[in-house]
Each structure stands twice: as C-alpha cells, then as structure tokens.
C-alpha positions as CSV (number, residue, x, y, z in Angstrom):
1,M,-11.2,29.2,8.2
2,D,-13.8,31.5,6.6
3,S,-15.5,29.5,3.8
4,S,-15.5,32.5,1.5
5,K,-11.8,33.0,1.9
6,S,-11.1,29.3,1.4
7,N,-12.6,29.4,-2.0
8,D,-9.6,31.4,-3.2
9,L,-7.0,29.0,-1.7
10,Y,-5.3,26.2,-3.5
11,V,-3.5,23.1,-2.4
12,D,-1.0,20.6,-3.8
13,M,-1.4,17.1,-2.5
14,H,1.3,15.4,-4.7
15,I,4.9,16.6,-4.3
16,H,8.2,14.7,-4.2
17,S,11.4,15.6,-2.4
18,I,15.0,14.4,-2.4
19,Y,13.9,11.4,-0.3
20,S,12.5,9.8,-3.5
21,D,13.0,11.2,-7.0
22,G,12.6,15.0,-6.4
23,T,15.3,17.7,-6.4
24,F,13.9,19.8,-3.6
25,S,14.7,19.2,0.0
26,P,11.6,19.1,2.2
27,K,12.5,22.6,3.4
28,E,12.7,23.9,-0.2
29,V,9.4,22.2,-1.0
30,V,7.7,24.2,1.7
31,E,9.4,27.5,0.8
32,Y,8.5,27.1,-2.9
33,A,4.9,26.3,-1.9
34,S,4.8,29.5,0.0
35,K,6.3,31.4,-2.9
36,V,3.5,30.1,-5.3
37,N,0.8,30.9,-2.6
38,L,-0.3,27.4,-1.7
39,S,-2.2,27.1,1.5
40,A,-1.6,23.4,2.1
41,I,0.6,20.6,0.7
42,S,1.5,17.0,1.1
43,I,4.9,15.5,0.4
44,T,4.2,12.1,-1.1
45,D,7.5,10.5,-1.7
46,H,7.7,7.1,-3.4
47,D,7.7,4.5,-0.7
48,S,9.3,6.9,1.8
49,V,8.2,9.1,4.7
50,D,11.7,10.4,5.6
51,G,11.0,14.0,4.5
52,I,7.8,14.6,6.4
53,D,9.2,15.8,9.8
54,E,11.4,18.4,8.2
55,A,8.6,19.7,6.1
56,I,6.2,20.0,9.1
57,Q,8.8,21.9,11.2
58,V,9.5,24.4,8.4
59,A,5.8,24.8,7.5
60,A,5.0,25.6,11.1
61,K,7.1,28.8,10.9
62,I,5.8,29.8,7.5
63,G,2.1,29.1,8.1
64,I,1.4,26.3,5.5
65,E,-0.4,23.1,6.4
66,V,1.5,19.9,5.7
67,I,-0.3,16.7,5.5
68,P,1.8,13.5,6.1
69,G,1.6,11.5,2.8
70,I,3.2,8.8,0.8
71,E,2.9,7.3,-2.7
72,L,3.1,3.5,-2.8
73,S,4.0,1.5,-5.8
74,S,1.6,-1.3,-6.6
75,E,0.1,-3.2,-9.5
76,I,-3.2,-4.6,-10.7
77,I,-4.3,-7.2,-13.2
78,L,-6.2,-5.7,-16.1
79,N,-7.2,-7.7,-19.2
80,S,-5.0,-10.6,-17.9
81,Q,-1.9,-8.2,-17.8
82,K,-0.1,-6.5,-15.0
83,S,-0.6,-2.8,-14.9
84,E,1.3,-0.4,-12.6
85,M,-0.8,1.7,-10.2
86,H,0.3,4.2,-7.6
87,I,-1.7,4.6,-4.4
88,L,-1.4,7.9,-2.4
89,G,-1.9,7.8,1.3
90,Y,-2.9,10.9,3.3
91,F,-2.9,11.6,7.1
92,I,-0.9,8.4,7.6
93,D,0.8,7.7,10.9
94,Y,4.2,8.1,9.4
95,K,6.0,7.1,12.6
96,S,4.2,3.7,12.7
97,E,6.6,0.7,13.2
98,K,4.4,-1.4,10.9
99,L,4.8,1.2,8.1
100,K,8.6,1.5,8.7
101,E,9.0,-2.2,8.4
102,A,7.0,-2.3,5.2
103,L,9.0,0.6,3.7
104,A,12.3,-1.1,4.7
105,V,11.4,-3.9,2.4
106,F,10.6,-1.5,-0.4
107,K,13.9,0.3,0.1
108,Q,16.0,-2.8,-0.1
109,A,14.2,-3.9,-3.2
110,R,14.7,-0.5,-4.8
111,Y,18.4,-0.7,-4.1
112,N,18.7,-4.2,-5.5
113,R,16.8,-3.0,-8.6
114,A,19.1,0.0,-9.0
115,I,22.2,-2.3,-9.0
116,E,20.5,-4.5,-11.7
117,I,19.7,-1.4,-13.8
118,L,23.3,-0.3,-13.5
119,A,24.5,-3.7,-14.8
120,K,22.0,-3.6,-17.7
121,L,23.0,-0.1,-18.7
122,K,26.7,-1.2,-18.8
123,K,25.8,-4.3,-20.8
124,N,24.1,-2.1,-23.3
125,G,27.0,0.4,-23.6
126,A,25.7,3.1,-21.4
127,V,28.4,3.1,-18.7
128,L,28.0,5.7,-16.0
129,K,31.2,7.1,-14.7
130,D,29.6,8.4,-11.5
131,D,27.2,5.9,-10.0
132,S,27.5,7.2,-6.5
133,F,23.8,8.2,-6.4
134,V,23.1,4.4,-6.2
135,K,25.9,3.3,-3.8
136,N,25.5,6.3,-1.5
137,A,21.7,6.3,-1.5
138,G,21.4,5.9,2.3
139,N,17.8,6.7,3.2
140,N,16.9,8.0,-0.2
141,V,14.9,5.9,-2.6
142,V,16.5,5.4,-6.0
143,G,14.3,5.2,-9.1
144,R,14.5,5.3,-12.9
145,L,14.4,9.1,-12.9
146,H,17.7,9.2,-11.1
147,F,19.3,7.1,-13.8
148,A,17.7,9.2,-16.6
149,K,19.1,12.4,-15.2
150,A,22.5,10.7,-14.7
151,L,22.5,9.6,-18.3
152,V,21.7,13.2,-19.4
153,E,24.5,14.7,-17.1
154,E,27.1,12.4,-18.6
155,K,25.8,13.2,-22.1
156,L,25.0,9.6,-22.9
157,V,21.5,10.8,-24.0
158,G,20.1,14.2,-24.9
159,S,17.2,14.3,-22.5
160,V,15.3,12.5,-19.8
161,Q,12.7,11.4,-22.3
162,E,15.4,9.9,-24.5
163,A,16.8,8.0,-21.6
164,F,13.5,6.3,-21.0
165,Q,12.9,5.7,-24.7
166,R,16.3,4.1,-25.2
167,Y,17.0,2.3,-22.0
168,L,14.6,2.7,-19.0
169,A,11.0,2.4,-20.3
170,N,9.1,-0.9,-20.1
171,D,10.5,-3.4,-22.6
172,R,13.7,-1.3,-23.1
173,P,17.0,-3.0,-22.5
174,A,17.8,-1.6,-19.0
175,Y,14.2,-1.9,-17.6
176,V,13.8,-3.7,-14.3
177,S,10.4,-4.1,-12.8
178,K,9.8,-2.7,-9.3
179,Y,8.9,-4.7,-6.3
180,S,5.4,-3.8,-5.6
181,L,2.3,-4.8,-3.6
182,S,-1.0,-5.5,-5.2
183,A,-3.1,-2.3,-5.3
184,G,-5.4,-3.9,-2.8
185,D,-2.6,-4.6,-0.3
186,A,-1.3,-1.0,-0.8
187,I,-4.7,0.3,0.1
188,K,-4.9,-1.9,3.1
189,L,-1.5,-0.9,4.3
190,I,-2.4,2.8,4.2
191,L,-5.7,2.1,6.0
192,S,-3.8,0.1,8.7
193,V,-1.7,3.1,9.6
194,G,-4.7,5.5,9.8
195,G,-4.4,6.9,6.2
196,I,-6.8,7.7,3.4
197,P,-6.0,5.7,0.3
198,V,-6.3,7.6,-3.1
199,M,-5.7,6.5,-6.6
200,A,-2.8,8.6,-8.1
201,H,-2.9,10.0,-11.6
202,P,-5.7,7.7,-13.0
203,Y,-4.9,8.9,-16.5
204,Y,-2.1,6.3,-16.4
205,V,-4.5,3.4,-15.9
206,H,-7.6,2.0,-17.4
207,Y,-9.8,4.4,-15.4
208,S,-13.0,3.5,-17.1
209,D,-12.9,-0.1,-15.9
210,V,-15.9,-0.3,-13.6
211,N,-15.0,-3.7,-12.2
212,M,-11.6,-2.4,-11.2
213,F,-13.0,0.5,-9.3
214,E,-15.6,-1.7,-7.5
215,S,-12.8,-4.1,-6.5
216,L,-10.5,-1.4,-5.2
217,I,-13.3,0.3,-3.3
218,K,-14.2,-3.0,-1.7
219,D,-10.5,-3.1,-0.5
220,G,-10.9,0.4,0.9
221,L,-10.0,2.9,-1.8
222,M,-11.4,6.3,-0.6
223,G,-10.4,8.8,-3.3
224,I,-9.2,9.6,-6.8
225,E,-6.7,12.2,-8.0
226,A,-8.6,14.4,-10.5
227,W,-6.3,17.4,-10.8
228,H,-2.8,16.5,-12.1
229,I,-0.2,18.1,-14.2
230,K,-0.8,15.6,-17.1
231,H,-4.6,15.7,-16.8
232,S,-6.4,17.8,-19.5
233,E,-9.5,19.7,-18.6
234,S,-11.6,16.9,-20.2
235,A,-9.7,14.3,-18.2
236,V,-10.4,16.2,-15.0
237,R,-14.1,16.3,-15.8
238,K,-14.0,12.6,-16.4
239,F,-12.4,11.9,-13.1
240,L,-14.8,14.2,-11.2
241,S,-17.6,12.3,-12.8
242,I,-16.1,9.0,-11.7
243,A,-15.6,10.3,-8.2
244,E,-19.3,11.4,-8.0
245,Y,-20.5,8.0,-9.4
246,F,-18.5,6.0,-6.9
247,N,-18.8,8.5,-4.0
248,L,-15.0,9.0,-3.8
249,I,-13.0,11.9,-2.4
250,V,-11.5,14.1,-5.0
251,T,-7.8,15.2,-4.6
252,G,-5.3,16.9,-6.8
253,G,-1.6,17.8,-7.1
254,S,1.1,18.7,-9.5
255,D,3.3,15.6,-9.0
256,C,6.2,18.1,-8.7
257,H,9.7,16.7,-8.7
258,G,11.4,20.1,-8.3
259,P,13.5,22.1,-10.7
260,Y,15.7,20.3,-13.3
261,K,18.2,22.2,-15.5
262,K,16.2,25.0,-17.1
263,E,12.8,23.4,-16.2
264,K,11.0,25.3,-13.4
265,P,9.0,23.3,-10.8
266,V,5.5,22.6,-11.8
267,M,4.2,23.2,-8.2
268,G,1.6,25.9,-8.3
269,R,0.4,25.2,-11.8
270,V,-2.3,22.7,-10.8
271,K,-5.2,24.5,-9.2
272,A,-6.7,22.0,-6.7
273,P,-9.2,23.9,-4.5
274,Y,-9.0,24.0,-0.7
275,S,-12.1,21.9,-0.6
276,V,-9.7,18.9,-1.2
277,M,-8.3,19.6,2.3
278,K,-11.8,19.8,3.8
279,S,-12.7,16.4,2.3
280,L,-9.6,14.7,3.5
281,K,-10.0,16.1,7.0
282,K,-13.6,15.0,7.1
283,A,-12.6,11.5,6.0
284,K,-9.8,11.3,8.5
285,L,-12.3,12.3,11.3
286,K,-14.6,9.5,10.2
287,L,-11.7,7.0,10.3
288,E,-10.8,8.1,13.8
289,M,-14.4,7.8,15.0
290,K,-14.5,4.2,13.8
291,K,-11.6,3.2,16.1
C-alpha cells in the first residue's frame, strides 16, 4: 500500500458482535465498516472468537482487512484491591484447540454467572418475563449489557445506565463478579496462540502505575489502546506518551457494540490511523520469526 495513501486511512481494532454483547452480526459489522470508510477492523468479542470466520468471508468480497481478535476479561491487584482489566489479542490463531478449551471455561462461567444474576434480579423485584437470551444463549456470551437492555425493554428501568446504577454495577444488588484470569495469564494465553496482547481502554484502570506496566510488560504485554470512544484528546496524548516511554505498540478502536434503539453505532467516530495496522503486522512478523 502506498504510504501517502495510507495516511488518509483509518482502522477500528475494537468492535463487538452478537457473539458477545454487540447487536451487529459479523456480516453487519463488516458492511457498516465499509459504509463509514474504514480500511481495516478487528472483531474483538468478549472471550469469544465465533464471529471471526463470517467476518473474514464477507470482508474478502468487500475489500476490508479483518484481523482475528479477542477481548479477554482479567484482573489485577492494585493498592491491595482487585481491579478489572481487559486484554485485547490481535492476530491470534483463533482456531487453536488450546484457545477453544480456555474459552469453553469462560463460556460456562459466563452462563453460570448469568443464572445467578437472574436470581438476584428476581430477589430484588426486577423479574424479567423473557429470560430466553440467557437460556438460549448457545455459542453467544451473555454479559451484564444483555441484562441492562432486557430491563429497559421490559420497562423495569428507563435506560441502560439506570440498569447498571440500580442493579448491575459493582456493589449493586444484582452484581456478580466475572470469572477471569489474572492479567498476566491473559497476556500469556494470547501469546501462546500467536497473538499480540494489548491493554484495552486504559482509561478504566490506574494507567499511571509504573510498577503495573513494568509487571505486565514482563509478562509479555506488547501494546496499549490509546484511541477509544471514551478517551478525551488529553487522555489519548497521555497514552501515546506512556506507549513511547515503555516502547509499546499503540492501537485504537471505537469499542462499538452496534446500534441500540435510537443510538447509532459509534464505529467510525474514533480515528485510529492505518499506522496501527502497520505496527501490529510488524509485531506479528517478529513473533513468527522467533518461532
């Protein structure tokens, strides 16, 4: 690709589909990406790779690059307290049996958690008439956003935000913690299947903790997500600075979950440059050369 042309191209390396908590099918993800003029994307469903094949097949006809990705739930200890951290994995071998076995454990744990959330909602007077999204989940991963939307649909709350504030947020009555790996183990799992581990939306964690970064980099962390729908311009500058200081790859994405009611998809609003793709490809090549 001509370098001058690539300067005008944008990518989105953080998108969810119906295989986790998104509303777009993988086909719809690719079609919408084309509509908003993205040149490359990655579907990074929570603890699932089931949407990747479909996305790649559709993208081949449209002419968009699709990078196999995932977003793993994990946790770290900061200031003697557990803190949630998500680790993105790019260029993973999504057909790896090792990965499939690990994700099967996640899936079962997610289902068990969903059943527990249902029970807690009922105990607290929020009885869902239609809980089929849990019992008929199949290959899909059920998360709190599914419950929040169901509560809105049944008019038990006025908004997704209210659902979290009243029932689903940490320390709320229907909250159930997720099964998760340590951040270090999530990084190592991604590396073990040929992937590039990247810290997702660092705005959500204590990103200025130098010891934390040093520890995660020792485990194999290779990148940080600088551009994100909830990162202000000053936050982006901060993360770019951190990436430079620790010699980390910089990535970016919208964290799009598709359309919901009158809300349009956020895909296309985050302008992550095509240089992100170049960095990821270069890192993947280095990993392959080490084999």
